[in-house]
N, C-alpha and C positions, 0 to 999 in steps of 0.2 A: 685494426679491428675496433668496432664500436663497443662502448661499455655495455655491460648486461643491465637489464631494468633493475636488478637488485642492487647493483652498484650505484645506479643513478638514484634510486630511492634512498640508499644510505647516505649519499652525498647531500641529497635534499634535506634529510633529517638533520645532518650536521649544520647546514646552513640555517635551518629553522630554529635549531636549539640555541644558536648564537655562541657568544664567547665561553659560556659555561660548559660546552662540550669539547673535550680535549682528544677525542678519538680520531684516528685516521680513517679514511673511507674503507679500507679493507677490514679494519677492526670493527667498524660499525656494521658492515655487511655480515661479518661472522656473528655479531651480537644479535643481528636480526634473525639469523638462522637458529641461533640457540635460544632465542627469547629473552635475551639478557640486555634489555634497553633501560638506560638510566631513567628515573621517574620524570625528570624535566624533559628529556627527549621523548619519552613515551606520551606524555601529556600533550605535547605540541604535534607529535606524529599523528595523533587521532584527529586533530584539527586540520593538519595538512592532508591527510588521507581523504577526509570528507570534501575539502575544498577542491582538490585536484583530481579526484577519482584515481588514486594510485592503486596499483595492483594489490588484491587480496586474495587469500585462499578461497577457492570455489567460485571464481568469477571468470567471466569471458570478455574478449574485446567488445567494445560498444561505444556509444556516444558519450561524450563528457566534455569538460572544459579543456582537456588535452586530448586530441583525437588519438585513437589507438589504445588508450588505457582502458580499464576493464569495468564490466558491468556484472551485477549478480546473475547467476545462471538460473534458469527455470528450475523449480524444485517441486517435490511431492510432499505435502504436509499432512501428518496424521491428525485427524480430529475425531477422537473416539476410535471406531473401527473403519472409518472412512478416510480415503486418500483424496486430498484436494490438490489440484493443479494451482501453482502459485509462482508469481514472479513480481519483483520490484525493480523498476528501472529508474535511473537517475537522468532526468530530462535536462536539468540545469542544477545550479548550486543548491536550491531549496525545493525544486519542483520535482515530484515523483509521480510515476505511473505505476499502478499496482493492478495486476490482473489475477483473477482466480477462476477456477471452473470446476463443476461438479456434474456427475451424471445423476439425473432425477428419474426414478422409476415411476413416472407419471406423464401423461400427454402434456403438450404445451399449453392447452387450454387451462389445465389445473394450475400450472406454475404461473401463468399469467394472471389468473384470478387472484392468487395470493400477493403477487407484487403490486397489483393495482387496487388492492383494498387498503388504501392508504391509511385509513383510520385504525387499522390493525397492525401497522408496522411495529409498534413497540413490542407486540408479541413475537415478532420475528427477528428484528434487528436488535442485538445487545446493546445495553447501556443508553437506550433512549430515555430520558428523563421526562420530557414532555413532547407532545406531538399534536398540533392543531391544524387541521386540514380545512381549507377553503376552496369550494368548488364554485367557480365563477360562471356566470350566465353564458359567457362566450365558449365555454367548454375548458377554459384553463383551470389548472389546479395548482394551488400554492400550499406549501407545508412550512409551518413554523416549528422548528424542531431544536430541542436542547439535548446534547449528548454528553456523556461523562467521558473525558480523556484519562484522568488520573484522580482517583479518590484520595490518595495520599497527599497529592500536590494540590488538590481542589481545583483542578483544571477542567473547565467545561467549554463546549462550543455551542454557539447560538446562531442558527442560520435560518433564512427563509429560502426554500427551495422551490424552483419552478419545475413541475412534473410535466414531461411531454411523452405521451404513450402512443407508439405507432404499432397498432395491432396487426397491420398488414406485414410489417417486418419483424414482428415479435421483438420490439425494441423499446425499452423504457429508459429515458434520460432524466436524471435529477441534477439541476444546475443551480449553483449558488447565485442569488440575486441580491442578497443583503446579509448582514450579520457580522459576527466576529469569531475568531478561532481559526478560520481558513481565509486567506486572501483569495484563493482560487479553489473551486471544488466542482467537479463534474463527474458523476458516476453514471455508467451506462450498463444496463442489463440486457443481454441478448440471449434469446432462446433458439436452440438449433434442434428441431425434430429429428429423431433417428428412426431408422427403418424398423427397429424392434419395438417401436411404441414408447421408448423412453425419450428423455430430452436432455440435452447438454445445455446447462445454464452457465453463462460466462458473465463475469462481472469485471469491468475496467473502470478504474477511477484515476483521474489526474487531479493533483492537489498541491497547494502551496500552503504550508502552515503559517500562522501568525508568528512573527519573529519572537514573541514572548514564549512560545512553546518550544521546548527543546526538541530538535529534530529527531535524535535517536529514540526519544520516548514516543514520538508520534509514529515512527517507523515500526517500533516493537508493538505498539498498540494495534496498528493496522494488521500487521502480520498475524496477530492472535485473533482479531475480530472478524476478518474477512472469511476465514475458514468457517468459524463458528456461525457467522450469519448465513453462508451457503448451506450448511447443514440444516440449519433452522427452516430455511425455505424449502428445501427438499422434504423435510419431515411434514410441513404444513401441506405441501402439494400432494404428498402421498395420502394423507388423511382425507384431503378434498376429493381426490380421485376415487377412493373407496366409497365415500358417501354418494358420489355420482354427480 
C-alpha cells in the first residue's frame, strides 16, 4: 500500500530539517496532526510548503511544481456587508493568479465609465500614491503609477501600465511595460451584463513580485486590497448610475 500524503509530508519535513531532527516519520506525522512541530522544522516547513505546493487545510488539487498537490479553493470574502468571490492560484514558484468578482447594482456603461476614467483611479484603487496618465495621439493610454505595498516596511511599486480598453467586449487590460516591484503584472477587468440590469464585475490579475518583496506579504496585501477595490468600483458605479 502506498504511503499517505501526510506520511510523505512528514518524511519530507524530516529530510528538509536535516540532522537536527531526530523524530521518526510516524512521530513527525503525529506531531503534524497535533500541531507540535519543532521550531527548526516549522521554519523550514514553511519554505518547503511554498516551494513544493504541499497539502494545506482548505485547498484542492491543482497545478503546481508537483502534479496532484493542492491549490487554494475559491472563497467568499466579507468586505463590510458585501461578499466578494475570491481565489488565488499558484501558477509557478513565484507567479500567482488572483481573481475576484462582485455584483454591481448598475448597468455596464456606468461601471465601464468608472474604470476608464484613468485620472480618477486613485479615488477607486486603494494605496495609489501617484497616478500620471498619458493619452497618446494613436489612442494608446499609458499610466505611470506608484502604489504602496507596506507602510511599515516602506515598500512601494512603481510601474508604467499600458491600458487596452475593448468596449465591444467590456474588457479592460492593464499590463506592465516598465518599472519595479513586479517582474510581471497584467490585470483584466471584465464586465458581464445580467438580465436584471446589474453587472457582474470580474477582475483577474497574474503577477510575479520582485524577489526583494516577501511573497507572503504580497499575497496578504492582494487578498485585502482586491475586495476593497471591487467594492470601491461598485460604489462609484452606483453613484454614476444615479446621476444618469
